[in-house]
N, C-alpha and C positions, 0 to 999 in steps of 0.2 A: 504493499500499500504506500501511497504518497501521503505523508502526515505533516500537517502544519502544527507545530507546538508553540503556543503563546506563553511566555513565561511572565508571571506577575512580578511586581516589584520586589516581593519578598525573596526571590531567587538571587537578588544581588544585595539586598539590605533588609534584614529582619527588623521588626518594630522595636524602636528604642536604641538601635545600634548606631555608633558613630559612622558618618559617611567618609571613611577613609579608604584609600586604595587597597590596603592590606585586608580590611574587613570584606570589601567587595570580592577580591580574589578568592578568599577563603570560601565565601558563600558560592561563588561560581564553581569552584572545584567540587562542592557538594552537588550542585545543580546538574553538572554535566554527567554525573553517574547515571541519572535517570535517562538523560538524553542518549547516552551511549547505549543503554539497554534497548532503546527503540531501534537504533541502527543494528545492533547485534541480533535483534529479532527478525531482521531481514527487510526492514522498511526503509524507503527513501525519506529523507527528513529535511524540512525547512523550519528554521527557528525564528521566532519574533520575540520581542521583549519590551518591557516597560522602561521608562527613563525619567519618571517624575522627580525623584530626589536628585538625580544628576543634573537635570535642567535647572532645578532650584539652586544647586551649588554654583553652576556657571552663571546664573543670573545674579547671585550674591557677589561673585567676582566681578561681573560687569558693572555693579553698582559703584565700583571704585572709579569708573570712567565718568567723564562728563556725559549728560544725557544724549547729546548728539553723536557721541563716540561709541555708545554701547552697541554691541552686536545684536542683530535682530534674532528672533526666535527660530527662524528657519536655519540659520547658521549654528545656533546653539543646539538645535536638534541634530544637525549633521555631526557636530563634535561628539555628542553623546553616543550616536550610532557607531562612530569609529571607536570610541573608548570602550564601550561595553562589548561591542562586536569583537574587538581585539581579544578581550579576556576570554569570552566564550569560545572563540575560534582556537586560541592556543590551548586552553584547558581541555577542550573536547578532543583536539588532536592528540594530546598527551594521553587522555583516557582511552582512546582507541588505538594506542600504540602506533600512531601515524600510519594506520592501515587504510584510512579513508581521507581523501582531501576535504578540507573545510575552508570555506571562503566567506568573507563578510562583504556585503554589497550595500553601499549607501543608496537608499531607496526613496525616490520622489513619489509623492501621492498627490494627485490632482483633486482640488476642491472647487466648489462653485463660488465665485465672488458674490453671488446673490443669495447665498445660504443665510438664513435668518440668524444663525449663530454670530455672524459678524456684527449684527445690530444689537445683540444681547449676549455679550461675553459672559461666561460662567466658570471657566476652568481656572482654578487657582494655580499660579506659578510663583516661584521665587520665595524670598524670605517673608516673614511677618513683621509688622510695624505697629506702633501706636498710631491712632487715627491721624493726629496732626502730622506726623512724619510721612505717613502714607499719602495724605493729601498734598503735602509739599512736593514729594516725588512725583505724584501723578500730574500735578500742575506743570512741573518742569519737563517731564518726559512725555506728556500726552497719554498717560496710562488711564485705564479704567480700574477702579478699585472696588472691593466689596468686603464686608465683614466676614471674618472667619473665626468663629468662636468669640473671644473677647478682644481679638486683634484684627488687623486689616491687612489685605494682601492685594497684589495685582491680579486681575482677572483677564483672560484672553479668550478669543473665540475658539470653539471646538467644533468645526464644521464636519459634515458627513463626508467620508472619503468616496470618491467617484471612480477613479482610474489609477492604475499603476503603470506609468509609461515605461518603467524598467523591466516589464514583464518578459520581454524577449531575452534579455540578458539572463534573468532567472532560469528561463527554460533551457538556454544553452548550457548553463552550469549543471542543471539537474540531468540533462541528457548525458553528461560526462561523468555521472556518479558522484557529484560534489554535494556534500552537506552544506546548505546555505544559511547564513545568519542574515536577516534582512528586515526591513520595515520596522526598525527599532523605534520605540516611542510612538507608534502609529505612522511612522514615516516622516519625511520632510515635506511640509505642506507647501504646494505650489499652485499657481493659477496658470491656465492656458490662455495666452493672449490671442487676439483675432488672427494674427498671422501664424499661429500654431506654436510660437515659442513659449517657453515656460519662465516663470519668475516666482521667487519665493514670496511667502506672505507670513505676516505675524499671526500665528495660530498654533494650536496643539491639537492633533487628531487623536481620537480615542483609539488606544492600542487594540482593544478587542474587536472594534468595528473594522479597523484596517486589516487585522488578521483574517476575519471572516471574508472580507473582499478578496484578499490575496488567495485564500483557499479556494474560493469560487472561481477566480480567474485562472488559477493553475489547474483546475479540475482535480483538486486533491480528494482523496478518499476519506480522510478524517481531519478534524480540527480539534485539537486539545487545548483547553483553556485552563492552564495550571496555576494553582495558587497555594495558600497555606491552609485552606479549609477543605474537608474531605468530600464536599459535594454541596448541592442545593438543599436547603432545609425549608420546610414550611414553618411558619411562626418562629423564625430564627430569633434567638435571644430571649425567648420566653420559656417557661416551664413545659410548654406543650410542643417545643421544637421537635421535629421529626424529619430524618433524612428522606430525600426523594431520589430513588435509583433510576427510574425510567419516566420520561415525559414525551408526549407528542408536542409538536410545534404549537397546536392550538391550546393544549393545557399549559405550556410554558408561558405563552403570551397572556394568559389569564392571571398569572401570578403577579402579585404586587410586591416587588422587591426594591430595596433602597437603591437610588441612582448612584450613590457613592460607594457601593460595594458590589453585590452580586448582580444587580440589575443589568449593567452593560454587558456582562458575560453571558447572561441568559439570552439577552437580545441578539448578540453576535452568534450564539449557538443556534438560535432559531433561524437567523438569516442564512447560515450555512446549511443547516439540516433541511431546509426547504428545497435545496438542490439535489437531495437524495443521499448526501454523505452522512458520516457519523460525527456527531458533536458530543464531546465529553468534557465535563467540568469536574475538577478534583485536585488532589494534592499532587505536587510535582513528583514525589517519590513513588506514586502510584501510577505513573504514566502508562506503562505497559498493561497494567491491570485494568485501567480505564479503557484502553483500546480493546481489551478482550472481554469487557463487560463484567469484570469482577470487582470493580470499585468505582467510586464517583457517581456522577449523574450523567446519564446519556439522553440526548434529545434526538428524536427521530422524526421523519416526515409523517404527516397525518396519513392514516390509512385510507 
């Protein structure tokens, strides 16, 4: 099978851990064991990943510049794709004893300039501030800000991914047996101009939505959305919480899950399952078991 495995942010940084290179590499070394198991089981593999903490780190570094000198989000996204992809690529090659080539591809993802997300940004990025400091920075840099708990942060658009123009390169790599790391952090957001050329845009694309689009456009057999929770739960966080092992697309779309946690994963799982493929949600360490239906939550097309 061709498997697209989307790593949650916990694959690189567990909750409460410091965002250091050493911590991230240690976590990647653990993550690639499960990814290597997918390859050893005989499957072709494409890996995507989150980048929220890493973009926040780069945004914090960029805050040292004058507002008109700060790098835009599309460039920061490209930087994180290279940084994270490098670590996954190197550690996965080591885990596979260099028996299989692994390559990282900086991946552009086209969005619509008319997407409503551009008029109503909601995605938090970067460091937190007291309100007065956030307002000062927003005024100087042209940011939009919103309250995040008792602090304030920058918010940016999170438009829907429409197209992956680098798809042909991905297909060439897969045809040669390469394990590909791509579409990191949802990919680098770009707009297609009237003459067909591409230009970056200030936005952050949802990683799970982009992974579902990638899986559909590649004609993948399975999409794994891997996190630190063992699957989808009804009434999660209550005494009545119960795991759900199998869902149809219709059943999954009826579930009301938080937008900040499992909601986007379940939506992405539905988008891919509608094409007839296997969608699985669960723990990274259970990746092969999810593929085989022994763990996690699987979402399938309606009968």
